[in-house]
N, C-alpha and C positions, 0 to 999 in steps of 0.2 A: 638088609639085616646082615649083609657079610661086613659093610662098611664100619656098622655099631662094635661087631668081632674084632674086626680090626684098631678100633680103636679101645675096646677094654684091653689086649695085646699089648699097645702103646700107651696106655695106662698106668699097666703094672710090671711094665718094662722100664718105664724112668722112676717108678715110686720104690720098689721092690729095694733094688740096689742100696745097702745102711750107707748114710751118708747125714754129714750132720745133723740135716734136718730130721731125719729120725728120731738122730741121739739126742737130740733136745723134746723132742714130740716125746717122747717115752720118759723121759726126764723130769718133764713139766707135769706128766703125768703121778710122775711118781712122787712129787711133792706138791701137788695141787690137786690133784682127781681128775676126773675123769671131762669134768665142764672144762676145764681153761686146754688142758690139755687136748679136747675135740675142735674148741676155737682154732685152736692151732694147729693143726693138721687141717681144716675144714678156708684157712690160708693158702698151704703148700700146694692142695687140691687145687685152689681158684688159681693159684699162678699157674699151676699146669693147663688148668682149662685153657685162660689167658693165649699162652702159648703151645697151646695143642691149637687151636684156633686161628691167631698168625698163620701158623703153620698149612693147616686145611688150605687157607684160604689163599698165601701169597705161594706157599710152598719152599724152593728152594733162595728165590729171594729173599728169604727173612733171613738166612741160615747168612747170603752174602751182603743184606745192610745193615746185617750185627759185626759184620768184619772189622771194621776201619773203629768201633766202640770194645770191640774184644780183652781191650789187657786193661783198658780202664776199668769196665765190669768184672775182671778178673781180681784187680788191685782192690776196688772197693769190696768185694766178696769178703775178702782175705782181712780186710780191715772191720766191718763186720765183726766175722766169725770169732778175731783178738778180741772186739769188746766184748764180745757175747759172754765169753769165757770170764774178764775181771769182771764183769757184774757178778754172774754168776759163782764166780769162790767169793765174792765180798757174802755175799748174800745168803751163798752155805754154812758160812760162821755166824747169820746170827738165828736172833729167837726166832719161832715159827712163826709165830704170829705175823715179826714183818717179812713178811714171807709172803704175803698174801693179798690178791687183788684190794684198792680199797673201796672199790665197788661189783659187784658179779656181774652186771650189765658191760660195766666203763674198763673195768678189770677183762674180760672176755673180746670185746671189741677191738682192745689194745695188742689183745695179744694176738686175734687172730689179723690185723692190720700189719703187726711185725712181722710175722710168719708169712704175709703174702708178698711184702717188702725183699726181707731175706732168700724167699725161692724165686722171687722174681731179678734178684742181684745175680742168680745162675746164668751164665754162661753158655753151659752145656746144655741146660732143655729145649731153650731153643732150635737150634743147633740138628740136633737130636731128630724132635720132631720132625723140621722138615727133611731131614736122608730120609725121615722114615716114608710121608708123604709121598715124596721123591721117587721111592721103590715101590707106588703100590701102582705100577704101569698098565694093570687089567682095569682100570679107573672105578674102584673098590669105590674112590674119594670124588667124585668125579661128580656135579652137576648139583646144589645147596643141598635135596636130599638125604646125599650119601657126606656129604661134609658134616649137618649136622647128625647123623646117626655117628659118624665118626667120634667127634669133635665130643658128643654125651656118652661114647663109651670109654674116653678115656679121663673124663671126668670122674664119671662115677663107679672104673677099677680105684683111681688116684685114692678117691676119696674115703672109699671102703676102706682098702689099705692103711691110710693114715689113722681113721676111725679103730680099726685094729690095733694097732702103736697106742691111742690113747687108753683102748683098754687093758694094757699089757702095762701099762704105768700106771690105770691105776689100779689094779690087781698089786701091786710092788706097794702102791698108796698104801693102802690096807692091811699090809703086813709086812711091813716094812717099819722097826723103828729108827729113831732121829740120825745115830751113831752108821745107820745101816743107809741112811739114806745121804751121808754127807759120804759115807767112800763111795756109792754108783755114782753122784754126780760130780767127785774129781776124777772117777774113770770115764766118765763120761766128756770132763771136758778132756783131758787130755787125748781122747779118739776125734775132737773137733779140732784140738792144736797142729795134729795130723793132717790133720787134712786142709786146712787151711797149708799148715808147710806143704805140702804135694799140689792145691793149687796156686800157690807162688810160685815152684818150683816147672811147675808145666811148660812147655814151649806154645808160645804165641803161635 
């Protein structure tokens, strides 16, 4: 059970800090409501699950294996964030009907996959989990059962936090008018650009 608690703490540790994914989930909830934002949050949580699994199984080796591709990952993440800001800016000024998915299932699946891919591009996540597992010197995540509990806790914590963000956006979706949604969308773009600049200028 201690491994599960450690996993929960790890999941909240990587999910809670405000970043571009959090901003995008809240904004998506503001524009499209809870179902689309929930799909986005589930995609982000699945990426955390993937990296938590890699880190629990491989540990520090996962971080070392990432070193040769860290710069390309960082560049790809920056390009993806800039492209998202450009697309979001165009969509902000389109009629609301053009901003909805073409179909509920296909649109949410695309949203899930998009957020899964974007979160996987983050070179910080796997390093975070690898360092965390390395720090569990007391055997908390040793053995198959311990690793499974750790990974499950990390996923559930991340998913619950992302779901909370989706719910927060959905509250705004029902209360904000079109003008307010445009304003919050532009503010979200500013935050994402700031993160992209910070990522681009961070040392390799």
